PLY file of the C-alpha trace (Angstrom):
ply
format ascii 1.0
element vertex 186
property float x
property float y
property float z
element edge 185
property int vertex1
property int vertex2
end_header
0.00 0.00 0.00
1.16 3.49 -0.83
2.35 5.68 2.04
1.51 9.28 1.20
2.09 12.00 3.85
-0.05 15.06 4.59
0.85 18.34 2.89
0.67 20.19 6.24
-1.41 23.28 5.46
-0.13 26.38 7.32
-1.41 26.79 10.87
-3.77 29.75 11.18
-5.29 29.10 7.73
-9.04 29.79 7.78
-11.27 26.83 6.89
-12.50 26.92 3.30
-16.28 27.00 3.16
-18.11 24.19 1.37
-21.50 22.60 0.84
-21.47 18.88 0.01
-23.84 15.92 -0.13
-24.05 14.02 3.17
-24.34 10.33 2.38
-25.74 9.62 5.87
-28.70 12.04 5.88
-29.12 12.43 2.12
-28.96 16.24 2.48
-26.63 18.99 1.31
-24.62 20.26 4.27
-22.21 23.13 4.65
-19.37 23.97 6.97
-21.40 26.78 8.54
-24.18 24.27 9.38
-21.79 21.70 10.82
-19.01 23.55 12.63
-18.72 23.13 16.39
-19.00 25.86 19.02
-15.51 25.11 20.35
-13.83 23.51 17.35
-14.23 21.44 14.22
-12.37 18.35 13.05
-12.41 17.79 9.30
-11.18 14.37 8.20
-10.49 13.28 4.65
-11.20 9.55 4.61
-12.57 6.93 2.23
-14.08 3.45 2.37
-11.33 1.23 1.01
-8.01 2.58 2.31
-6.37 0.18 4.81
-5.09 3.16 6.83
-8.64 4.50 7.25
-10.05 1.05 8.01
-7.36 0.78 10.70
-8.28 4.09 12.41
-12.08 3.87 12.06
-12.64 2.53 15.60
-10.62 5.38 17.13
-12.17 8.20 15.09
-15.62 6.88 16.00
-14.63 6.79 19.69
-13.04 10.28 19.60
-16.05 11.79 17.84
-18.49 10.48 20.42
-16.28 11.75 23.25
-15.51 15.22 21.88
-18.80 16.05 20.16
-20.31 16.21 23.65
-17.70 18.87 24.47
-18.52 21.16 21.52
-16.13 19.88 18.86
-17.84 18.89 15.62
-16.53 16.09 13.39
-16.94 16.08 9.63
-15.72 13.29 7.33
-15.20 13.91 3.62
-14.41 11.45 0.84
-12.94 13.03 -2.29
-11.86 9.91 -4.18
-12.54 9.32 -7.88
-15.47 6.88 -7.74
-15.33 6.03 -11.44
-11.96 4.32 -11.00
-12.54 3.42 -7.32
-16.21 2.36 -7.19
-15.81 1.00 -3.65
-15.78 4.67 -2.53
-19.15 5.50 -4.15
-21.70 7.48 -2.09
-24.10 4.54 -1.55
-21.22 2.52 -0.12
-20.11 5.51 1.98
-23.54 5.42 3.61
-23.11 1.70 4.35
-19.67 2.24 5.90
-20.98 5.11 8.05
-23.72 2.85 9.42
-21.44 -0.16 9.90
-18.84 1.92 11.74
-21.40 3.83 13.80
-20.29 7.27 12.59
-21.92 9.97 14.71
-20.89 12.60 12.16
-21.70 13.41 8.54
-19.79 11.60 5.79
-19.71 14.03 2.88
-19.02 13.29 -0.78
-16.67 15.74 -2.55
-17.57 14.76 -6.11
-15.60 17.55 -7.82
-12.62 17.21 -5.46
-12.65 21.00 -5.02
-12.84 20.73 -1.22
-9.84 18.37 -1.02
-7.89 20.80 -3.21
-8.95 23.79 -1.06
-7.61 22.01 2.04
-4.50 20.76 0.23
-5.48 17.25 1.37
-3.13 14.54 0.14
-3.98 11.30 1.87
-6.59 9.28 3.67
-6.82 9.73 6.56
-5.87 13.40 6.75
-6.95 15.32 9.88
-7.54 19.06 10.40
-8.63 20.75 13.65
-10.03 24.27 13.51
-10.74 26.49 16.52
-14.03 28.28 17.25
-13.04 30.98 14.75
-12.50 28.20 12.15
-8.75 28.81 11.96
-6.40 25.84 11.65
-4.69 24.84 14.91
-3.75 21.23 14.07
-3.17 19.14 10.98
-1.56 15.78 10.70
-1.80 12.32 12.15
-4.29 10.75 14.51
-1.46 8.95 16.35
1.59 6.76 15.60
-0.44 3.60 14.92
-0.40 2.24 11.35
-1.65 -1.03 9.91
0.76 -3.76 10.95
3.16 -1.67 13.10
1.89 -3.10 16.39
1.32 0.32 18.01
-2.18 0.43 19.53
-4.63 3.12 18.45
-4.87 5.98 20.95
-5.76 9.09 18.95
-3.14 10.86 21.10
-1.95 13.47 18.60
-5.44 14.68 17.69
-6.69 14.15 21.27
-3.88 16.33 22.72
-4.68 19.09 20.22
-8.41 18.98 21.05
-7.71 18.95 24.80
-5.44 22.01 24.47
-8.09 23.80 22.42
-10.81 23.02 24.96
-8.58 24.17 27.85
-7.77 27.46 26.11
-4.10 26.50 25.78
-1.81 26.88 22.79
-1.87 23.78 20.59
1.66 22.37 20.23
2.93 23.46 16.80
5.18 20.39 16.55
2.84 18.18 14.50
3.53 15.02 12.51
1.99 14.49 9.08
-0.56 11.78 8.66
0.41 8.85 6.46
-2.08 7.00 4.30
-3.28 6.18 0.83
-3.09 9.03 -1.64
-6.37 10.69 -2.57
-7.52 9.11 -5.83
-7.62 12.14 -8.11
-9.85 12.27 -11.16
-7.64 11.91 -14.26
-7.18 14.97 -16.42
0 1
1 2
2 3
3 4
4 5
5 6
6 7
7 8
8 9
9 10
10 11
11 12
12 13
13 14
14 15
15 16
16 17
17 18
18 19
19 20
20 21
21 22
22 23
23 24
24 25
25 26
26 27
27 28
28 29
29 30
30 31
31 32
32 33
33 34
34 35
35 36
36 37
37 38
38 39
39 40
40 41
41 42
42 43
43 44
44 45
45 46
46 47
47 48
48 49
49 50
50 51
51 52
52 53
53 54
54 55
55 56
56 57
57 58
58 59
59 60
60 61
61 62
62 63
63 64
64 65
65 66
66 67
67 68
68 69
69 70
70 71
71 72
72 73
73 74
74 75
75 76
76 77
77 78
78 79
79 80
80 81
81 82
82 83
83 84
84 85
85 86
86 87
87 88
88 89
89 90
90 91
91 92
92 93
93 94
94 95
95 96
96 97
97 98
98 99
99 100
100 101
101 102
102 103
103 104
104 105
105 106
106 107
107 108
108 109
109 110
110 111
111 112
112 113
113 114
114 115
115 116
116 117
117 118
118 119
119 120
120 121
121 122
122 123
123 124
124 125
125 126
126 127
127 128
128 129
129 130
130 131
131 132
132 133
133 134
134 135
135 136
136 137
137 138
138 139
139 140
140 141
141 142
142 143
143 144
144 145
145 146
146 147
147 148
148 149
149 150
150 151
151 152
152 153
153 154
154 155
155 156
156 157
157 158
158 159
159 160
160 161
161 162
162 163
163 164
164 165
165 166
166 167
167 168
168 169
169 170
170 171
171 172
172 173
173 174
174 175
175 176
176 177
177 178
178 179
179 180
180 181
181 182
182 183
183 184
184 185
């Protein structure tokens, strides 16, 4: 499996607005509708990537824990579904139900949102503060498929805890590693 790192968007970057189709509810949803009072996690994921499959239990657990504290979670899939049909919206809905996602799973058909966030891999994590400015981007934790390190969510968890406590988020952040986003040819 390919090991593509995050591009590491500059801290302080404002979140790019978007409106996308939510495969869970069947509705169009925008950032302004979904952002949290205290922060917002935007995750670029997909159905088939082994790195995402590996972290699904932890992102589901983190979302349930931190949504109750005012941090919203938003998942976005931007993969080319013509060449990667396992990432199609109907299958996204199935994955969301199977995994127990408590957050929307949005379909970025044009890939414009992934490009606006300079997303490179799945999973790719971004944490924005209450003013929707980037305070964290990078990995969930050091666990990867097959490396024997248990999932903890520590990197993202530490950033969310700092944000909730009104502390500075540590600027030393490691890129996520995962499958490259499957870009539409042309």
